[in-house]
Structure formats: structure tokens, C-alpha cells
C-alpha positions as CSV (number, residue, x, y, z in Angstrom):
1,X,10.2,1.4,1.2
2,X,9.0,4.0,3.7
3,X,5.9,1.9,4.4
4,X,8.0,-1.2,4.6
5,X,10.3,0.5,7.0
6,X,7.4,1.6,9.2
7,X,6.1,-2.0,9.4
8,X,9.6,-3.4,10.2
9,X,10.1,-0.8,12.9
10,X,6.7,-1.7,14.4
11,X,7.7,-5.4,14.6
12,X,11.4,-4.8,15.4
13,X,11.0,-2.1,18.1
14,X,8.0,-3.9,19.5
15,X,10.0,-7.1,19.8
16,X,13.0,-5.2,21.3
17,X,10.7,-3.6,24.0
18,X,9.1,-7.0,24.7
19,X,12.6,-8.6,24.9
20,X,13.8,-5.9,27.4
21,X,10.7,-6.2,29.5
22,X,10.9,-10.0,29.8
23,X,14.6,-10.2,30.4
24,X,14.0,-7.6,33.2
25,X,11.4,-9.8,34.7
26,X,13.7,-12.8,34.5
27,X,11.5,-14.6,32.0
28,X,14.1,-15.8,29.4
29,X,11.8,-18.3,27.7
30,X,9.1,-15.6,27.2
31,X,11.7,-13.3,25.8
32,X,12.8,-16.0,23.3
33,X,9.2,-16.5,22.2
34,X,8.7,-12.8,21.7
35,X,11.8,-12.4,19.5
36,X,11.0,-15.6,17.5
37,X,7.4,-14.6,16.9
38,X,8.6,-11.2,15.8
39,X,11.1,-12.6,13.4
40,X,8.5,-15.0,11.8
41,X,6.1,-12.2,11.5
42,X,8.5,-9.8,9.8
43,X,9.5,-12.6,7.3
44,X,5.8,-13.3,6.4
45,X,4.8,-9.6,6.3
46,X,7.9,-8.7,4.1
47,X,7.2,-11.5,1.6
48,X,3.5,-10.4,1.3
49,X,4.4,-6.7,1.1
50,X,6.9,-7.5,-1.7
51,X,4.4,-9.5,-3.7
52,X,1.7,-6.9,-3.3
53,X,4.1,-4.1,-4.3
54,X,5.3,-6.0,-7.5
55,X,1.6,-6.8,-8.5
56,X,0.5,-3.1,-8.0
57,X,3.8,-1.4,-8.7
58,X,2.3,0.9,-11.4
59,X,-0.6,2.4,-9.3
60,X,1.7,2.6,-6.3
61,X,4.2,4.7,-8.3
62,X,1.3,6.9,-9.5
63,X,0.2,7.4,-5.9
64,X,3.7,8.5,-4.9
65,X,3.8,11.0,-7.6
66,X,5.9,9.4,-10.4
67,X,5.7,11.4,-13.6
68,X,5.6,10.1,-17.1
69,X,9.2,11.2,-17.6
70,X,10.4,9.2,-14.6
71,X,8.1,6.2,-14.7
72,X,10.3,4.0,-16.8
73,X,13.2,4.6,-14.4
74,X,11.0,4.1,-11.4
75,X,9.7,0.8,-12.7
76,X,13.1,-0.4,-13.5
77,X,14.4,0.5,-10.0
78,X,11.2,-0.6,-8.3
79,X,11.1,-4.1,-9.6
80,X,14.6,-5.0,-8.2
81,X,13.9,-3.1,-5.0
82,X,10.6,-4.9,-4.6
83,X,12.2,-8.3,-5.0
84,X,14.7,-7.4,-2.2
85,X,12.2,-5.9,0.1
86,X,12.3,-8.8,2.6
87,X,16.0,-8.3,3.1
88,X,15.5,-4.7,4.1
89,X,12.7,-5.4,6.5
90,X,14.3,-8.4,8.1
91,X,17.6,-6.5,8.7
92,X,15.9,-3.4,10.1
93,X,13.6,-5.3,12.4
94,X,16.1,-7.8,13.8
95,X,18.8,-5.0,14.3
96,X,16.5,-3.4,16.9
97,X,16.2,-6.7,18.8
98,X,20.0,-7.2,18.6
99,X,20.5,-3.8,20.3
100,X,18.0,-4.8,23.0
101,X,19.8,-8.1,23.5
102,X,22.9,-6.1,24.6
103,X,25.0,-6.1,21.3
104,X,24.8,-2.6,19.9
105,X,28.3,-3.0,18.3
106,X,27.2,-6.0,16.3
107,X,24.1,-4.1,15.2
108,X,26.3,-1.3,14.1
109,X,28.5,-3.8,12.2
110,X,25.5,-5.3,10.4
111,X,24.4,-1.8,9.3
112,X,27.7,-0.5,8.4
113,X,28.7,-3.7,6.4
114,X,25.7,-3.2,4.2
115,X,26.3,0.6,3.7
116,X,30.0,0.1,2.8
117,X,29.2,-2.7,0.4
118,X,26.5,-0.6,-1.2
119,X,28.9,2.3,-1.6
120,X,31.4,-0.1,-3.3
121,X,28.9,-1.8,-5.6
122,X,27.1,1.3,-6.7
123,X,29.7,2.7,-9.1
124,X,30.7,-0.9,-10.2
125,X,27.2,-1.8,-11.3
126,X,26.0,1.6,-12.4
127,X,29.1,2.8,-14.4
128,X,31.5,-0.2,-14.6
129,X,28.8,-2.7,-15.9
130,X,26.7,0.1,-17.4
131,X,23.6,-1.1,-15.7
132,X,22.3,2.3,-14.8
133,X,19.3,2.6,-12.4
134,X,18.9,-1.2,-12.3
135,X,22.5,-1.4,-11.2
136,X,21.9,0.9,-8.3
137,X,18.9,-1.0,-7.2
138,X,20.8,-4.3,-7.5
139,X,23.7,-3.0,-5.4
140,X,21.2,-1.9,-2.7
141,X,19.5,-5.3,-2.6
142,X,22.7,-7.3,-2.4
143,X,23.9,-5.1,0.4
144,X,20.7,-5.5,2.3
145,X,20.9,-9.3,1.7
146,X,24.3,-9.3,3.3
147,X,23.0,-7.4,6.4
148,X,20.0,-9.7,6.6
149,X,22.3,-12.8,6.7
150,X,24.4,-11.2,9.5
151,X,21.4,-10.4,11.7
152,X,19.9,-13.9,11.2
153,X,23.2,-15.5,12.0
154,X,23.3,-13.6,15.3
155,X,20.0,-15.2,16.5
156,X,21.5,-18.7,16.6
157,X,25.2,-17.7,17.3
158,X,27.2,-17.5,20.5
159,X,26.9,-13.7,20.9
160,X,23.2,-13.7,21.8
161,X,21.8,-14.3,25.2
162,X,18.7,-15.9,23.6
163,X,19.9,-18.8,21.3
164,X,16.6,-19.3,19.6
165,X,15.3,-22.7,18.7
166,X,12.7,-23.8,16.1
167,X,9.8,-23.8,18.7
168,X,10.3,-20.2,19.4
169,X,9.4,-19.2,15.8
170,X,5.9,-20.6,16.0
171,X,3.4,-17.8,15.9
172,X,1.4,-17.3,19.1
173,X,-1.2,-14.6,19.1
174,X,-1.0,-14.0,22.9
175,X,2.8,-13.3,22.4
176,X,2.4,-11.2,19.2
177,X,-0.3,-9.0,20.6
178,X,1.9,-7.2,23.2
179,X,4.8,-7.1,20.7
180,X,2.7,-5.2,18.2
181,X,1.1,-3.0,20.8
182,X,4.6,-1.9,21.9
183,X,5.6,-1.2,18.4
184,X,2.6,1.0,17.4
185,X,4.3,4.3,18.2
186,X,7.3,4.0,15.9
187,X,4.9,2.6,13.1
188,X,2.8,5.8,13.4
189,X,5.8,8.0,13.2
190,X,7.2,6.3,10.1
191,X,3.9,5.9,8.4
192,X,3.1,9.6,8.7
193,X,6.4,10.3,7.0
194,X,5.2,8.2,4.1
195,X,2.0,10.3,3.9
196,X,4.1,13.5,3.9
197,X,6.3,12.1,1.2
198,X,3.1,11.4,-0.9
199,X,1.9,14.9,-0.4
200,X,5.2,16.5,-1.3
201,X,5.6,14.5,-4.5
202,X,2.1,15.2,-5.6
203,X,2.6,18.9,-5.0
204,X,5.8,18.9,-6.9
205,X,4.3,17.0,-9.8
206,X,1.5,19.7,-10.0
């Protein structure tokens, strides 16, 4: 999830910076294309990453320091979280662009709604339905799904300045290139955190 978050921050923060720049230059159509391209990219990347994670889940857990004692729990949790990975990435990426669009309160609402729902569902699924680790993962995925629905709804709603249309979601390399360039810095910061996490877990395992 740390790697997924790093990628979503690269796309989301890059799209937010591009949006701010183009709105400042008075180029509303270019801003819409930037956001639309960023949304399409995060959807595609999140699906590919989720598929890759589920295929290689066992070696990935080994890389991150899962011990034999914890492996069954990690697999049980990881399968559910892997299936819901697109929800997390979409929510995190688009939230950054919502703030840049001038709606930080709505962004906070999207984040808090997922967090509150997760807090409510966790004890219900884990203890009430006796689902254990899988229940905790399912509660997280459902909460992230709700947040993802809220952020996607914003893009075509009345609150946004952009009001994206279908044509804005077509991938254009000349638009994506500056978006990704602007998002490299947060990607490096979050990716190095993932490397530190691997090192810590490997050390603790030893």
C-alpha cells in the first residue's frame, strides 16, 4: 500500500500542480485535460498494480519481511486489500486535485467519511461477524470505496470549477508528461518510505 500511495501521490499531486498552473494562466481547457488525464492514468495504474500484487502476493510479502507465523494472516488480509487497491489510489489522487480546485472542505469530507465508516465497520466485521483479519481488510476496502465514489462524483458535480467531459479523459502524452514531472518529488518521498519499511521489517525478522 505504501508503493501504491507513492504512485497515487505522484499522479494526484502532479495533477493538482498542473491544475493550479493552468488555472493561474487562464487556460481552463488545458486544466481540464490535465485532471482528466491524471484520473485516467490513476485508474489504469491502480488496476495494473492490484493485478500484479495479487499475482505476486507471496514474494511481495516475503520482500516486506512477513514471517512464517504471520504469513497466513498477511495473505488473508492482503488478498482483500489488493482487490480494493484501486479505490485507495483513486481516492488519494483525486483528493489532491479537489483541494487544488478550491474545495478543501469537500476533500476533508471525503477523507473523513471513509475514516469514520472504517471505524464503525471494523468492530462489526472483526468481532460482530467474527471475520477476524479478513473483516478488518473488508471494512477498509468498503470505506475506501465510499471515499472513491465521493471524489469521482465531485468531478462531474456542480461544486467543481472544471466539470469534466468524456473528451478530457483521453490520454495525451504531451499533457501527462508535465503532470508526472510535477509529481516526481512526492513520489520519491513516499517511495523511500517504502524502502525504509522493508529495511525495518527485514531487520526485525532477523
